[in-house]
PDBQT receptor file of N, H, CA, C and O in Angstrom, charges set to zero:
ATOM      1  N   MET A   1       0.844  -1.166   0.000  1.00  0.00    +0.000 N 
ATOM      2  CA  MET A   1       0.000   0.000   0.000  1.00  0.00    +0.000 C 
ATOM      3  C   MET A   1       0.894   1.235   0.000  1.00  0.00    +0.000 C 
ATOM      4  O   MET A   1       1.903   1.285   0.702  1.00  0.00    +0.000 OA
ATOM      5  N   GLU A   2       0.512   2.224  -0.793  1.00  0.00    +0.000 N 
ATOM      6  H   GLU A   2      -0.309   2.183  -1.363  1.00  0.00    +0.000 HD
ATOM      7  CA  GLU A   2       1.310   3.444  -0.911  1.00  0.00    +0.000 C 
ATOM      8  C   GLU A   2       0.778   4.508   0.040  1.00  0.00    +0.000 C 
ATOM      9  O   GLU A   2      -0.430   4.731   0.123  1.00  0.00    +0.000 OA
ATOM     10  N   THR A   3       1.679   5.157   0.750  1.00  0.00    +0.000 N 
ATOM     11  H   THR A   3       2.660   4.975   0.683  1.00  0.00    +0.000 HD
ATOM     12  CA  THR A   3       1.299   6.234   1.656  1.00  0.00    +0.000 C 
ATOM     13  C   THR A   3       1.276   7.548   0.883  1.00  0.00    +0.000 C 
ATOM     14  O   THR A   3       2.254   7.898   0.221  1.00  0.00    +0.000 OA
ATOM     15  N   LEU A   4       0.162   8.277   0.964  1.00  0.00    +0.000 N 
ATOM     16  H   LEU A   4      -0.632   7.993   1.501  1.00  0.00    +0.000 HD
ATOM     17  CA  LEU A   4       0.030   9.543   0.256  1.00  0.00    +0.000 C 
ATOM     18  C   LEU A   4       0.454  10.686   1.165  1.00  0.00    +0.000 C 
ATOM     19  O   LEU A   4       0.173  10.688   2.363  1.00  0.00    +0.000 OA
ATOM     20  N   GLU A   5       1.129  11.643   0.575  1.00  0.00    +0.000 N 
ATOM     21  H   GLU A   5       1.357  11.641  -0.398  1.00  0.00    +0.000 HD
ATOM     22  CA  GLU A   5       1.515  12.828   1.329  1.00  0.00    +0.000 C 
ATOM     23  C   GLU A   5       0.398  13.855   1.262  1.00  0.00    +0.000 C 
ATOM     24  O   GLU A   5      -0.575  13.684   0.528  1.00  0.00    +0.000 OA
ATOM     25  N   ASN A   6       0.545  14.919   2.033  1.00  0.00    +0.000 N 
ATOM     26  H   ASN A   6       1.336  15.059   2.629  1.00  0.00    +0.000 HD
ATOM     27  CA  ASN A   6      -0.492  15.940   2.136  1.00  0.00    +0.000 C 
ATOM     28  C   ASN A   6      -0.787  16.575   0.775  1.00  0.00    +0.000 C 
ATOM     29  O   ASN A   6      -1.951  16.813   0.451  1.00  0.00    +0.000 OA
ATOM     30  N   LYS A   7       0.249  16.854  -0.029  1.00  0.00    +0.000 N 
ATOM     31  H   LYS A   7       1.194  16.661   0.234  1.00  0.00    +0.000 HD
ATOM     32  CA  LYS A   7       0.031  17.480  -1.337  1.00  0.00    +0.000 C 
ATOM     33  C   LYS A   7      -0.717  16.541  -2.282  1.00  0.00    +0.000 C 
ATOM     34  O   LYS A   7      -1.494  16.996  -3.121  1.00  0.00    +0.000 OA
ATOM     35  N   ASP A   8      -0.487  15.238  -2.150  1.00  0.00    +0.000 N 
ATOM     36  H   ASP A   8       0.145  14.868  -1.468  1.00  0.00    +0.000 HD
ATOM     37  CA  ASP A   8      -1.211  14.274  -2.979  1.00  0.00    +0.000 C 
ATOM     38  C   ASP A   8      -2.670  14.174  -2.571  1.00  0.00    +0.000 C 
ATOM     39  O   ASP A   8      -3.544  14.002  -3.420  1.00  0.00    +0.000 OA
ATOM     40  N   LEU A   9      -2.939  14.281  -1.272  1.00  0.00    +0.000 N 
ATOM     41  H   LEU A   9      -2.229  14.421  -0.582  1.00  0.00    +0.000 HD
ATOM     42  CA  LEU A   9      -4.317  14.198  -0.790  1.00  0.00    +0.000 C 
ATOM     43  C   LEU A   9      -5.143  15.389  -1.249  1.00  0.00    +0.000 C 
ATOM     44  O   LEU A   9      -6.349  15.258  -1.460  1.00  0.00    +0.000 OA
ATOM     45  N   LYS A  10      -4.515  16.543  -1.407  1.00  0.00    +0.000 N 
ATOM     46  H   LYS A  10      -3.535  16.649  -1.236  1.00  0.00    +0.000 HD
ATOM     47  CA  LYS A  10      -5.244  17.747  -1.832  1.00  0.00    +0.000 C 
ATOM     48  C   LYS A  10      -5.658  17.671  -3.298  1.00  0.00    +0.000 C 
ATOM     49  O   LYS A  10      -6.561  18.396  -3.716  1.00  0.00    +0.000 OA
ATOM     50  N   ARG A  11      -5.021  16.815  -4.082  1.00  0.00    +0.000 N 
ATOM     51  H   ARG A  11      -4.288  16.226  -3.742  1.00  0.00    +0.000 HD
ATOM     52  CA  ARG A  11      -5.343  16.694  -5.509  1.00  0.00    +0.000 C 
ATOM     53  C   ARG A  11      -6.437  15.676  -5.788  1.00  0.00    +0.000 C 
ATOM     54  O   ARG A  11      -6.833  15.523  -6.944  1.00  0.00    +0.000 OA
ATOM     55  N   ILE A  12      -6.936  14.982  -4.791  1.00  0.00    +0.000 N 
ATOM     56  H   ILE A  12      -6.614  15.107  -3.853  1.00  0.00    +0.000 HD
ATOM     57  CA  ILE A  12      -7.980  13.970  -4.997  1.00  0.00    +0.000 C 
ATOM     58  C   ILE A  12      -9.326  14.663  -5.102  1.00  0.00    +0.000 C 
ATOM     59  O   ILE A  12      -9.675  15.480  -4.250  1.00  0.00    +0.000 OA
ATOM     60  N   ASN A  13     -10.083  14.343  -6.142  1.00  0.00    +0.000 N 
ATOM     61  H   ASN A  13      -9.799  13.679  -6.834  1.00  0.00    +0.000 HD
ATOM     62  CA  ASN A  13     -11.403  14.937  -6.370  1.00  0.00    +0.000 C 
ATOM     63  C   ASN A  13     -12.470  13.855  -6.316  1.00  0.00    +0.000 C 
ATOM     64  O   ASN A  13     -12.188  12.674  -6.520  1.00  0.00    +0.000 OA
ATOM     65  N   GLY A  14     -13.715  14.281  -6.034  1.00  0.00    +0.000 N 
ATOM     66  H   GLY A  14     -13.943  15.240  -5.868  1.00  0.00    +0.000 HD
ATOM     67  CA  GLY A  14     -14.852  13.389  -6.142  1.00  0.00    +0.000 C 
ATOM     68  C   GLY A  14     -15.354  12.885  -4.812  1.00  0.00    +0.000 C 
ATOM     69  O   GLY A  14     -14.679  12.998  -3.788  1.00  0.00    +0.000 OA
ATOM     70  N   GLY A  15     -16.536  12.333  -4.841  1.00  0.00    +0.000 N 
ATOM     71  H   GLY A  15     -17.084  12.241  -5.673  1.00  0.00    +0.000 HD
ATOM     72  CA  GLY A  15     -17.123  11.717  -3.671  1.00  0.00    +0.000 C 
ATOM     73  C   GLY A  15     -17.929  12.643  -2.789  1.00  0.00    +0.000 C 
ATOM     74  O   GLY A  15     -18.625  12.179  -1.885  1.00  0.00    +0.000 OA
ATOM     75  N   GLY A  16     -17.855  13.922  -3.025  1.00  0.00    +0.000 N 
ATOM     76  H   GLY A  16     -17.290  14.299  -3.759  1.00  0.00    +0.000 HD
ATOM     77  CA  GLY A  16     -18.558  14.866  -2.169  1.00  0.00    +0.000 C 
ATOM     78  C   GLY A  16     -19.882  15.298  -2.759  1.00  0.00    +0.000 C 
ATOM     79  O   GLY A  16     -20.106  15.196  -3.965  1.00  0.00    +0.000 OA
ATOM     80  N   LEU A  17     -20.749  15.778  -1.903  1.00  0.00    +0.000 N 
ATOM     81  H   LEU A  17     -20.567  15.861  -0.923  1.00  0.00    +0.000 HD
ATOM     82  CA  LEU A  17     -22.037  16.315  -2.329  1.00  0.00    +0.000 C 
ATOM     83  C   LEU A  17     -22.059  17.772  -1.917  1.00  0.00    +0.000 C 
ATOM     84  O   LEU A  17     -21.981  18.083  -0.728  1.00  0.00    +0.000 OA
ATOM     85  N   SER A  18     -22.162  18.664  -2.879  1.00  0.00    +0.000 N 
ATOM     86  H   SER A  18     -22.225  18.411  -3.845  1.00  0.00    +0.000 HD
ATOM     87  CA  SER A  18     -22.113  20.086  -2.564  1.00  0.00    +0.000 C 
ATOM     88  C   SER A  18     -23.382  20.512  -1.832  1.00  0.00    +0.000 C 
ATOM     89  O   SER A  18     -24.411  19.836  -1.876  1.00  0.00    +0.000 OA
ATOM     90  N   PHE A  19     -23.274  21.639  -1.166  1.00  0.00    +0.000 N 
ATOM     91  H   PHE A  19     -22.439  22.187  -1.130  1.00  0.00    +0.000 HD
ATOM     92  CA  PHE A  19     -24.406  22.176  -0.410  1.00  0.00    +0.000 C 
ATOM     93  C   PHE A  19     -25.566  22.495  -1.344  1.00  0.00    +0.000 C 
ATOM     94  O   PHE A  19     -26.718  22.222  -1.006  1.00  0.00    +0.000 OA
ATOM     95  N   LEU A  20     -25.285  23.065  -2.506  1.00  0.00    +0.000 N 
ATOM     96  H   LEU A  20     -24.349  23.287  -2.780  1.00  0.00    +0.000 HD
ATOM     97  CA  LEU A  20     -26.361  23.415  -3.439  1.00  0.00    +0.000 C 
ATOM     98  C   LEU A  20     -27.055  22.179  -4.001  1.00  0.00    +0.000 C 
ATOM     99  O   LEU A  20     -28.265  22.198  -4.228  1.00  0.00    +0.000 OA
ATOM    100  N   ALA A  21     -26.309  21.116  -4.226  1.00  0.00    +0.000 N 
ATOM    101  H   ALA A  21     -25.326  21.101  -4.042  1.00  0.00    +0.000 HD
ATOM    102  CA  ALA A  21     -26.926  19.881  -4.716  1.00  0.00    +0.000 C 
ATOM    103  C   ALA A  21     -27.851  19.291  -3.657  1.00  0.00    +0.000 C 
ATOM    104  O   ALA A  21     -28.957  18.852  -3.970  1.00  0.00    +0.000 OA
ATOM    105  N   ALA A  22     -27.399  19.281  -2.407  1.00  0.00    +0.000 N 
ATOM    106  H   ALA A  22     -26.500  19.637  -2.153  1.00  0.00    +0.000 HD
ATOM    107  CA  ALA A  22     -28.237  18.768  -1.321  1.00  0.00    +0.000 C 
ATOM    108  C   ALA A  22     -29.483  19.636  -1.151  1.00  0.00    +0.000 C 
ATOM    109  O   ALA A  22     -30.577  19.117  -0.927  1.00  0.00    +0.000 OA
ATOM    110  N   LEU A  23     -29.318  20.956  -1.258  1.00  0.00    +0.000 N 
ATOM    111  H   LEU A  23     -28.429  21.377  -1.440  1.00  0.00    +0.000 HD
ATOM    112  CA  LEU A  23     -30.452  21.873  -1.146  1.00  0.00    +0.000 C 
ATOM    113  C   LEU A  23     -31.447  21.657  -2.278  1.00  0.00    +0.000 C 
ATOM    114  O   LEU A  23     -32.656  21.728  -2.060  1.00  0.00    +0.000 OA
ATOM    115  N   GLY A  24     -30.953  21.394  -3.482  1.00  0.00    +0.000 N 
ATOM    116  H   GLY A  24     -29.971  21.337  -3.659  1.00  0.00    +0.000 HD
ATOM    117  CA  GLY A  24     -31.829  21.123  -4.623  1.00  0.00    +0.000 C 
ATOM    118  C   GLY A  24     -32.608  19.834  -4.452  1.00  0.00    +0.000 C 
ATOM    119  O   GLY A  24     -33.785  19.770  -4.806  1.00  0.00    +0.000 OA
ATOM    120  N   ILE A  25     -31.971  18.809  -3.916  1.00  0.00    +0.000 N 
ATOM    121  H   ILE A  25     -31.015  18.860  -3.628  1.00  0.00    +0.000 HD
ATOM    122  CA  ILE A  25     -32.653  17.536  -3.678  1.00  0.00    +0.000 C 
ATOM    123  C   ILE A  25     -33.760  17.718  -2.644  1.00  0.00    +0.000 C 
ATOM    124  O   ILE A  25     -34.871  17.217  -2.819  1.00  0.00    +0.000 OA
ATOM    125  N   VAL A  26     -33.452  18.436  -1.568  1.00  0.00    +0.000 N 
ATOM    126  H   VAL A  26     -32.550  18.843  -1.425  1.00  0.00    +0.000 HD
ATOM    127  CA  VAL A  26     -34.459  18.677  -0.517  1.00  0.00    +0.000 C 
ATOM    128  C   VAL A  26     -35.616  19.499  -1.072  1.00  0.00    +0.000 C 
ATOM    129  O   VAL A  26     -36.773  19.211  -0.766  1.00  0.00    +0.000 OA
ATOM    130  N   ALA A  27     -35.327  20.518  -1.883  1.00  0.00    +0.000 N 
ATOM    131  H   ALA A  27     -34.387  20.752  -2.132  1.00  0.00    +0.000 HD
ATOM    132  CA  ALA A  27     -36.391  21.339  -2.474  1.00  0.00    +0.000 C 
ATOM    133  C   ALA A  27     -37.259  20.512  -3.411  1.00  0.00    +0.000 C 
ATOM    134  O   ALA A  27     -38.479  20.676  -3.425  1.00  0.00    +0.000 OA
ATOM    135  N   GLY A  28     -36.655  19.631  -4.189  1.00  0.00    +0.000 N 
ATOM    136  H   GLY A  28     -35.664  19.497  -4.177  1.00  0.00    +0.000 HD
ATOM    137  CA  GLY A  28     -37.425  18.782  -5.097  1.00  0.00    +0.000 C 
ATOM    138  C   GLY A  28     -38.332  17.821  -4.361  1.00  0.00    +0.000 C 
ATOM    139  O   GLY A  28     -39.483  17.627  -4.751  1.00  0.00    +0.000 OA
ATOM    140  N   VAL A  29     -37.825  17.216  -3.298  1.00  0.00    +0.000 N 
ATOM    141  H   VAL A  29     -36.890  17.373  -2.981  1.00  0.00    +0.000 HD
ATOM    142  CA  VAL A  29     -38.642  16.292  -2.501  1.00  0.00    +0.000 C 
ATOM    143  C   VAL A  29     -39.796  17.041  -1.845  1.00  0.00    +0.000 C 
ATOM    144  O   VAL A  29     -40.922  16.544  -1.815  1.00  0.00    +0.000 OA
ATOM    145  N   THR A  30     -39.522  18.236  -1.318  1.00  0.00    +0.000 N 
ATOM    146  H   THR A  30     -38.608  18.640  -1.342  1.00  0.00    +0.000 HD
ATOM    147  CA  THR A  30     -40.573  19.037  -0.690  1.00  0.00    +0.000 C 
ATOM    148  C   THR A  30     -41.658  19.401  -1.695  1.00  0.00    +0.000 C 
ATOM    149  O   THR A  30     -42.844  19.350  -1.370  1.00  0.00    +0.000 OA
ATOM    150  N   PHE A  31     -41.267  19.764  -2.901  1.00  0.00    +0.000 N 
ATOM    151  H   PHE A  31     -40.303  19.806  -3.165  1.00  0.00    +0.000 HD
ATOM    152  CA  PHE A  31     -42.248  20.113  -3.933  1.00  0.00    +0.000 C 
ATOM    153  C   PHE A  31     -43.117  18.919  -4.312  1.00  0.00    +0.000 C 
ATOM    154  O   PHE A  31     -44.336  19.045  -4.431  1.00  0.00    +0.000 OA
ATOM    155  N   VAL A  32     -42.496  17.772  -4.500  1.00  0.00    +0.000 N 
ATOM    156  H   VAL A  32     -41.506  17.670  -4.403  1.00  0.00    +0.000 HD
ATOM    157  CA  VAL A  32     -43.245  16.575  -4.892  1.00  0.00    +0.000 C 
ATOM    158  C   VAL A  32     -44.221  16.169  -3.795  1.00  0.00    +0.000 C 
ATOM    159  O   VAL A  32     -45.367  15.824  -4.082  1.00  0.00    +0.000 OA
ATOM    160  N   VAL A  33     -43.776  16.208  -2.539  1.00  0.00    +0.000 N 
ATOM    161  H   VAL A  33     -42.845  16.489  -2.306  1.00  0.00    +0.000 HD
ATOM    162  CA  VAL A  33     -44.659  15.855  -1.428  1.00  0.00    +0.000 C 
ATOM    163  C   VAL A  33     -45.819  16.847  -1.347  1.00  0.00    +0.000 C 
ATOM    164  O   VAL A  33     -46.954  16.437  -1.102  1.00  0.00    +0.000 OA
ATOM    165  N   GLY A  34     -45.563  18.134  -1.547  1.00  0.00    +0.000 N 
ATOM    166  H   GLY A  34     -44.642  18.466  -1.747  1.00  0.00    +0.000 HD
ATOM    167  CA  GLY A  34     -46.633  19.139  -1.533  1.00  0.00    +0.000 C 
ATOM    168  C   GLY A  34     -47.615  18.957  -2.670  1.00  0.00    +0.000 C 
ATOM    169  O   GLY A  34     -48.818  19.131  -2.480  1.00  0.00    +0.000 OA
ATOM    170  N   ALA A  35     -47.122  18.609  -3.850  1.00  0.00    +0.000 N 
ATOM    171  H   ALA A  35     -46.144  18.467  -4.004  1.00  0.00    +0.000 HD
ATOM    172  CA  ALA A  35     -48.014  18.399  -4.988  1.00  0.00    +0.000 C 
ATOM    173  C   ALA A  35     -48.901  17.175  -4.769  1.00  0.00    +0.000 C 
ATOM    174  O   ALA A  35     -50.096  17.213  -5.065  1.00  0.00    +0.000 OA
ATOM    175  N   ILE A  36     -48.328  16.105  -4.258  1.00  0.00    +0.000 N 
ATOM    176  H   ILE A  36     -47.358  16.075  -4.018  1.00  0.00    +0.000 HD
ATOM    177  CA  ILE A  36     -49.126  14.906  -3.971  1.00  0.00    +0.000 C 
ATOM    178  C   ILE A  36     -50.157  15.206  -2.889  1.00  0.00    +0.000 C 
ATOM    179  O   ILE A  36     -51.305  14.773  -2.992  1.00  0.00    +0.000 OA
ATOM    180  N   ASP A  37     -49.761  15.939  -1.859  1.00  0.00    +0.000 N 
ATOM    181  H   ASP A  37     -48.829  16.291  -1.776  1.00  0.00    +0.000 HD
ATOM    182  CA  ASP A  37     -50.687  16.301  -0.789  1.00  0.00    +0.000 C 
ATOM    183  C   ASP A  37     -51.820  17.173  -1.328  1.00  0.00    +0.000 C 
ATOM    184  O   ASP A  37     -52.958  17.047  -0.876  1.00  0.00    +0.000 OA
ATOM    185  N   GLY A  38     -51.532  18.044  -2.275  1.00  0.00    +0.000 N 
ATOM    186  H   GLY A  38     -50.608  18.146  -2.643  1.00  0.00    +0.000 HD
ATOM    187  CA  GLY A  38     -52.566  18.895  -2.866  1.00  0.00    +0.000 C 
ATOM    188  C   GLY A  38     -53.582  18.097  -3.670  1.00  0.00    +0.000 C 
ATOM    189  O   GLY A  38     -54.763  18.446  -3.682  1.00  0.00    +0.000 OA
ATOM    190  N   PHE A  39     -53.156  17.047  -4.334  1.00  0.00    +0.000 N 
ATOM    191  H   PHE A  39     -52.197  16.763  -4.325  1.00  0.00    +0.000 HD
ATOM    192  CA  PHE A  39     -54.091  16.217  -5.096  1.00  0.00    +0.000 C 
ATOM    193  C   PHE A  39     -54.895  15.299  -4.184  1.00  0.00    +0.000 C 
ATOM    194  O   PHE A  39     -56.069  15.039  -4.445  1.00  0.00    +0.000 OA
ATOM    195  N   VAL A  40     -54.274  14.809  -3.123  1.00  0.00    +0.000 N 
ATOM    196  H   VAL A  40     -53.319  15.020  -2.911  1.00  0.00    +0.000 HD
ATOM    197  CA  VAL A  40     -54.938  13.851  -2.240  1.00  0.00    +0.000 C 
ATOM    198  C   VAL A  40     -55.898  14.555  -1.292  1.00  0.00    +0.000 C 
ATOM    199  O   VAL A  40     -56.999  14.061  -1.049  1.00  0.00    +0.000 OA
ATOM    200  N   ARG A  41     -55.495  15.703  -0.752  1.00  0.00    +0.000 N 
ATOM    201  H   ARG A  41     -54.600  16.105  -0.949  1.00  0.00    +0.000 HD
ATOM    202  CA  ARG A  41     -56.325  16.432   0.216  1.00  0.00    +0.000 C 
ATOM    203  C   ARG A  41     -56.558  17.868  -0.245  1.00  0.00    +0.000 C 
ATOM    204  O   ARG A  41     -55.991  18.786   0.349  1.00  0.00    +0.000 OA
ATOM    205  N   PRO A  42     -57.356  18.096  -1.261  1.00  0.00    +0.000 N 
ATOM    206  CA  PRO A  42     -57.593  19.480  -1.717  1.00  0.00    +0.000 C 
ATOM    207  C   PRO A  42     -58.369  20.253  -0.649  1.00  0.00    +0.000 C 
ATOM    208  O   PRO A  42     -59.321  19.742  -0.059  1.00  0.00    +0.000 OA
ATOM    209  N   GLN A  43     -57.940  21.492  -0.414  1.00  0.00    +0.000 N 
ATOM    210  H   GLN A  43     -57.167  21.907  -0.893  1.00  0.00    +0.000 HD
ATOM    211  CA  GLN A  43     -58.602  22.352   0.580  1.00  0.00    +0.000 C 
ATOM    212  C   GLN A  43     -59.004  23.665  -0.102  1.00  0.00    +0.000 C 
ATOM    213  O   GLN A  43     -58.383  24.091  -1.076  1.00  0.00    +0.000 OA
ATOM    214  N   LYS A  44     -60.053  24.294   0.433  1.00  0.00    +0.000 N 
ATOM    215  H   LYS A  44     -60.557  23.948   1.225  1.00  0.00    +0.000 HD
ATOM    216  CA  LYS A  44     -60.519  25.567  -0.104  1.00  0.00    +0.000 C 
ATOM    217  C   LYS A  44     -59.543  26.680   0.257  1.00  0.00    +0.000 C 
ATOM    218  O   LYS A  44     -58.869  26.624   1.285  1.00  0.00    +0.000 OA
ATOM    219  N   CYS A  45     -59.480  27.671  -0.589  1.00  0.00    +0.000 N 
ATOM    220  H   CYS A  45     -60.027  27.717  -1.425  1.00  0.00    +0.000 HD
ATOM    221  CA  CYS A  45     -58.698  28.861  -0.279  1.00  0.00    +0.000 C 
ATOM    222  C   CYS A  45     -59.497  29.737   0.671  1.00  0.00    +0.000 C 
ATOM    223  O   CYS A  45     -60.711  29.872   0.521  1.00  0.00    +0.000 OA
ATOM    224  N   ASN A  46     -58.834  30.325   1.633  1.00  0.00    +0.000 N 
ATOM    225  H   ASN A  46     -57.848  30.216   1.755  1.00  0.00    +0.000 HD
ATOM    226  CA  ASN A  46     -59.532  31.195   2.594  1.00  0.00    +0.000 C 
ATOM    227  C   ASN A  46     -59.581  32.613   2.095  1.00  0.00    +0.000 C 
ATOM    228  O   ASN A  46     -60.128  33.486   2.768  1.00  0.00    +0.000 OA
TER     229      ASN A  46
């Protein structure tokens, strides 16, 4: 097994999930759940 130095570790890319990607996934799930809830339980506007 090869031991990597600090400079080699800084050049490794990938495997991470950015904050904006996670925020987009959460927003998409929230929208889909809200749309399904609107079709299943329609309520009158006040």
